[in-house]
Structure formats: C-alpha cells, structure tokens
C-alpha atoms as an extended CHARMM CRD file, in Angstrom:
* protein
*
       117  EXT
         1         1  MET       CA              2.6670000000       -5.1730000000        8.3660000000  PROA      1               0.0000000000
         2         2  ALA       CA              4.4890000000       -5.3780000000        5.0500000000  PROA      2               0.0000000000
         3         3  THR       CA              4.4290000000       -3.4020000000        1.8400000000  PROA      3               0.0000000000
         4         4  VAL       CA              3.6240000000       -5.7870000000       -1.0080000000  PROA      4               0.0000000000
         5         5  LEU       CA              4.8090000000       -4.8050000000       -4.4960000000  PROA      5               0.0000000000
         6         6  ILE       CA              2.6550000000       -6.5580000000       -7.1030000000  PROA      6               0.0000000000
         7         7  ASP       CA              3.5300000000       -7.2090000000      -10.7530000000  PROA      7               0.0000000000
         8         8  ALA       CA             -0.1280000000       -6.9160000000      -11.7990000000  PROA      8               0.0000000000
         9         9  ARG       CA              0.0400000000       -8.3380000000      -15.3400000000  PROA      9               0.0000000000
        10        10  ASN       CA              1.9890000000      -11.3290000000      -14.0790000000  PROA      10              0.0000000000
        11        11  VAL       CA             -0.6620000000      -12.0690000000      -11.4590000000  PROA      11              0.0000000000
        12        12  LEU       CA             -3.5440000000      -11.4910000000      -13.9030000000  PROA      12              0.0000000000
        13        13  ARG       CA             -2.1120000000      -14.0200000000      -16.3180000000  PROA      13              0.0000000000
        14        14  SER       CA             -1.4830000000      -16.7000000000      -13.7100000000  PROA      14              0.0000000000
        15        15  GLN       CA             -5.0590000000      -17.9610000000      -14.0390000000  PROA      15              0.0000000000
        16        16  TRP       CA             -7.1960000000      -18.8760000000      -17.0380000000  PROA      16              0.0000000000
        17        17  PRO       CA             -9.3510000000      -17.1140000000      -17.8380000000  PROA      17              0.0000000000
        18        18  ASN       CA             -7.2610000000      -14.1280000000      -16.8430000000  PROA      18              0.0000000000
        19        19  VAL       CA             -8.4780000000      -12.0740000000      -13.9130000000  PROA      19              0.0000000000
        20        20  PRO       CA             -9.9340000000       -8.6990000000      -15.0000000000  PROA      20              0.0000000000
        21        21  GLU       CA             -7.7940000000       -5.7210000000      -13.9570000000  PROA      21              0.0000000000
        22        22  ASP       CA            -10.4500000000       -4.0540000000      -11.7910000000  PROA      22              0.0000000000
        23        23  GLU       CA            -11.1590000000       -7.3480000000      -10.0340000000  PROA      23              0.0000000000
        24        24  LEU       CA             -7.4760000000       -7.8240000000       -9.1980000000  PROA      24              0.0000000000
        25        25  VAL       CA             -7.2870000000       -4.3220000000       -7.7290000000  PROA      25              0.0000000000
        26        26  ARG       CA            -10.4390000000       -4.9340000000       -5.6680000000  PROA      26              0.0000000000
        27        27  ARG       CA             -9.1610000000       -8.2830000000       -4.3820000000  PROA      27              0.0000000000
        28        28  CYS       CA             -5.7630000000       -6.7820000000       -3.4870000000  PROA      28              0.0000000000
        29        29  ARG       CA             -7.4600000000       -3.9560000000       -1.5570000000  PROA      29              0.0000000000
        30        30  GLU       CA             -9.6190000000       -6.3820000000        0.3800000000  PROA      30              0.0000000000
        31        31  TRP       CA             -6.6630000000       -8.6820000000        1.1270000000  PROA      31              0.0000000000
        32        32  ALA       CA             -4.5450000000       -5.7450000000        2.3400000000  PROA      32              0.0000000000
        33        33  GLY       CA             -7.3340000000       -4.6790000000        4.6730000000  PROA      33              0.0000000000
        34        34  ARG       CA             -7.8100000000       -8.1780000000        6.1050000000  PROA      34              0.0000000000
        35        35  HSD       CA             -4.0880000000       -8.7340000000        6.7100000000  PROA      35              0.0000000000
        36        36  GLY       CA             -2.9200000000       -5.2250000000        7.6190000000  PROA      36              0.0000000000
        37        37  HSD       CA             -0.5360000000       -4.8850000000        4.6700000000  PROA      37              0.0000000000
        38        38  GLU       CA             -0.0240000000       -2.0960000000        2.1780000000  PROA      38              0.0000000000
        39        39  VAL       CA             -0.1250000000       -2.9930000000       -1.5150000000  PROA      39              0.0000000000
        40        40  VAL       CA              1.3940000000       -1.2790000000       -4.5210000000  PROA      40              0.0000000000
        41        41  VAL       CA             -0.2800000000       -2.7280000000       -7.6290000000  PROA      41              0.0000000000
        42        42  VAL       CA              1.8820000000       -1.9890000000      -10.6850000000  PROA      42              0.0000000000
        43        43  PHE       CA              0.5720000000       -2.1970000000      -14.2670000000  PROA      43              0.0000000000
        44        44  ASP       CA              2.4510000000       -1.7870000000      -17.5450000000  PROA      44              0.0000000000
        45        45  GLY       CA              1.4660000000        1.4990000000      -19.1900000000  PROA      45              0.0000000000
        46        46  ARG       CA             -1.9000000000        2.5960000000      -17.8220000000  PROA      46              0.0000000000
        47        47  ALA       CA             -3.4890000000        1.1500000000      -14.7110000000  PROA      47              0.0000000000
        48        48  PRO       CA             -7.2810000000        0.7780000000      -14.4790000000  PROA      48              0.0000000000
        49        49  GLY       CA             -8.9830000000        4.1590000000      -14.7040000000  PROA      49              0.0000000000
        50        50  GLY       CA             -6.2490000000        5.4300000000      -17.0400000000  PROA      50              0.0000000000
        51        51  VAL       CA             -3.7880000000        6.0230000000      -14.1950000000  PROA      51              0.0000000000
        52        52  VAL       CA             -0.2140000000        6.8350000000      -15.2040000000  PROA      52              0.0000000000
        53        53  GLY       CA              2.1180000000        7.3770000000      -12.2720000000  PROA      53              0.0000000000
        54        54  ALA       CA              1.0480000000        6.5630000000       -8.7100000000  PROA      54              0.0000000000
        55        55  GLU       CA             -2.4270000000        7.1160000000       -7.2950000000  PROA      55              0.0000000000
        56        56  GLN       CA             -3.2680000000        6.4260000000       -3.6560000000  PROA      56              0.0000000000
        57        57  LEU       CA             -6.6570000000        4.6570000000       -3.6290000000  PROA      57              0.0000000000
        58        58  ASP       CA             -6.9630000000        4.3810000000        0.1480000000  PROA      58              0.0000000000
        59        59  GLY       CA             -4.7150000000        4.1330000000        3.1980000000  PROA      59              0.0000000000
        60        60  ARG       CA             -3.4110000000        0.7240000000        2.1380000000  PROA      60              0.0000000000
        61        61  THR       CA             -3.5120000000        0.6800000000       -1.6640000000  PROA      61              0.0000000000
        62        62  THR       CA             -1.4400000000        2.4780000000       -4.2780000000  PROA      62              0.0000000000
        63        63  LEU       CA             -2.1860000000        1.9550000000       -7.9600000000  PROA      63              0.0000000000
        64        64  VAL       CA              0.6790000000        2.5120000000      -10.4010000000  PROA      64              0.0000000000
        65        65  GLY       CA              0.6220000000        2.8340000000      -14.1690000000  PROA      65              0.0000000000
        66        66  SER       CA              4.2360000000        2.6230000000      -15.3240000000  PROA      66              0.0000000000
        67        67  GLY       CA              3.6870000000        4.9020000000      -18.3380000000  PROA      67              0.0000000000
        68        68  GLY       CA              6.4530000000        4.6550000000      -20.9120000000  PROA      68              0.0000000000
        69        69  GLU       CA              8.5050000000        2.1050000000      -19.0030000000  PROA      69              0.0000000000
        70        70  SER       CA              7.6310000000       -1.4950000000      -18.2320000000  PROA      70              0.0000000000
        71        71  ALA       CA              6.2070000000       -2.4810000000      -14.8660000000  PROA      71              0.0000000000
        72        72  ASP       CA              9.2690000000       -4.7200000000      -14.4820000000  PROA      72              0.0000000000
        73        73  ASP       CA             11.6050000000       -1.7410000000      -14.8820000000  PROA      73              0.0000000000
        74        74  TRP       CA              9.5130000000        0.2990000000      -12.4350000000  PROA      74              0.0000000000
        75        75  LEU       CA              9.5640000000       -2.5220000000       -9.8690000000  PROA      75              0.0000000000
        76        76  ALA       CA             13.3030000000       -3.1520000000      -10.2700000000  PROA      76              0.0000000000
        77        77  ARG       CA             14.0130000000        0.5600000000       -9.7510000000  PROA      77              0.0000000000
        78        78  GLU       CA             11.5620000000        1.1520000000       -6.8980000000  PROA      78              0.0000000000
        79        79  ALA       CA             11.8370000000       -2.1040000000       -4.8960000000  PROA      79              0.0000000000
        80        80  PRO       CA             15.0010000000       -0.9950000000       -3.0360000000  PROA      80              0.0000000000
        81        81  LEU       CA             13.0740000000        2.0880000000       -1.8170000000  PROA      81              0.0000000000
        82        82  TYR       CA             10.7230000000       -0.2120000000        0.1420000000  PROA      82              0.0000000000
        83        83  PRO       CA             12.9430000000       -1.9620000000        2.7200000000  PROA      83              0.0000000000
        84        84  GLY       CA             11.3830000000       -5.2050000000        3.9220000000  PROA      84              0.0000000000
        85        85  ALA       CA              8.8000000000       -5.2660000000        1.1100000000  PROA      85              0.0000000000
        86        86  TRP       CA              7.4710000000       -8.4140000000       -0.4870000000  PROA      86              0.0000000000
        87        87  LEU       CA              7.6730000000       -8.8230000000       -4.2630000000  PROA      87              0.0000000000
        88        88  VAL       CA              4.8540000000      -10.6440000000       -6.0560000000  PROA      88              0.0000000000
        89        89  THR       CA              5.8630000000      -11.9940000000       -9.4690000000  PROA      89              0.0000000000
        90        90  SER       CA              6.6040000000      -15.2590000000      -11.2250000000  PROA      90              0.0000000000
        91        91  ASP       CA              8.9150000000      -13.4910000000      -13.6910000000  PROA      91              0.0000000000
        92        92  ARG       CA             12.3690000000      -15.0000000000      -13.1670000000  PROA      92              0.0000000000
        93        93  GLU       CA             14.2060000000      -12.0170000000      -14.6240000000  PROA      93              0.0000000000
        94        94  LEU       CA             12.3260000000       -9.5930000000      -12.3810000000  PROA      94              0.0000000000
        95        95  ARG       CA             13.0130000000      -11.8190000000       -9.3720000000  PROA      95              0.0000000000
        96        96  GLU       CA             16.7390000000      -11.5730000000      -10.1830000000  PROA      96              0.0000000000
        97        97  ARG       CA             16.6080000000       -7.8070000000      -10.7390000000  PROA      97              0.0000000000
        98        98  ALA       CA             14.4380000000       -6.8190000000       -7.7790000000  PROA      98              0.0000000000
        99        99  GLY       CA             14.1060000000       -9.8770000000       -5.5610000000  PROA      99              0.0000000000
       100       100  GLY       CA             17.3780000000       -9.2790000000       -3.7360000000  PROA      100             0.0000000000
       101       101  ALA       CA             15.8410000000       -6.2080000000       -2.1250000000  PROA      101             0.0000000000
       102       102  ALA       CA             12.6820000000       -8.1000000000       -1.1070000000  PROA      102             0.0000000000
       103       103  ALA       CA             12.0660000000       -9.6770000000        2.2800000000  PROA      103             0.0000000000
       104       104  ARG       CA              9.8770000000      -12.2780000000        0.5860000000  PROA      104             0.0000000000
       105       105  VAL       CA              9.1760000000      -13.2370000000       -3.0350000000  PROA      105             0.0000000000
       106       106  VAL       CA              5.7800000000      -14.7500000000       -3.8590000000  PROA      106             0.0000000000
       107       107  GLY       CA              4.7330000000      -16.2610000000       -7.1930000000  PROA      107             0.0000000000
       108       108  GLY       CA              1.8290000000      -14.7010000000       -9.0520000000  PROA      108             0.0000000000
       109       109  GLY       CA             -0.3610000000      -17.8120000000       -8.9200000000  PROA      109             0.0000000000
       110       110  SER       CA              0.3510000000      -18.3860000000       -5.2420000000  PROA      110             0.0000000000
       111       111  PHE       CA             -0.5560000000      -14.7910000000       -4.4720000000  PROA      111             0.0000000000
       112       112  LEU       CA             -3.7760000000      -15.0200000000       -6.4680000000  PROA      112             0.0000000000
       113       113  ARG       CA             -4.8030000000      -18.0380000000       -4.4020000000  PROA      113             0.0000000000
       114       114  GLU       CA             -3.7990000000      -16.1760000000       -1.2140000000  PROA      114             0.0000000000
       115       115  LEU       CA             -6.1330000000      -13.2980000000       -2.0940000000  PROA      115             0.0000000000
       116       116  ASP       CA             -9.1140000000      -15.5550000000       -1.4820000000  PROA      116             0.0000000000
       117       117  ALA       CA             -7.7550000000      -17.3300000000        1.6110000000  PROA      117             0.0000000000
C-alpha cells in the first residue's frame, strides 16, 4: 500500500474536456479502494464542498483545500512527511521541489488513465 499525493488541478487539466472536480475525487476514491492505496487529493484554494484544510472522506481518502497557498506549495511542504509516497503531477517545477521525497512520480495524464484501468 502506498500513499498517493495528487496535484488535483494538474490531473483535471490533463484531459479535454477537463474532468469535473467531484468526478476526479470519486474516481480517486474508487481507485484507492481497488488497489489498497491511500490518496490525498490536493486542490488550490477550496476543494469540492468548500473544504479548506484537510478533510478525511473515508479510510483511504483525504481531501485538501490549500487555502491561501498554492497546492504546489502545500505538496512541496507536506510530501517529505509521507515517506514512500507517490507524487502525481506533470508540473516540472513541482516534481523538482517535491519529487525527491517521492518513491514514485506519475504524470497527471498517466494517472487519469490509470484511474479507469
């Protein structure tokens, strides 16, 4: 089992038309359940439902609204606190800032395709 840190906006925008926020959260929850992983889905500002801060949705899913900081800054700061975590983003700068602490880095588009596999 791995903890998977997800740059939500990056994943949403990896497909046209963009994936709706609630749909991404639902698909991440289902994927986590099928594969035995935990997911932390991080949105800039407010997450779906108006969440600011972290809200545990179930035993495998945490929803984060980064509030006044960017999701990238939140992920770069928090990633080292999750040893062995995967980082999901296609953002090169974020990969440089937080990817060194990740056991695996997955692109947003690749992850979106993986959600349905």
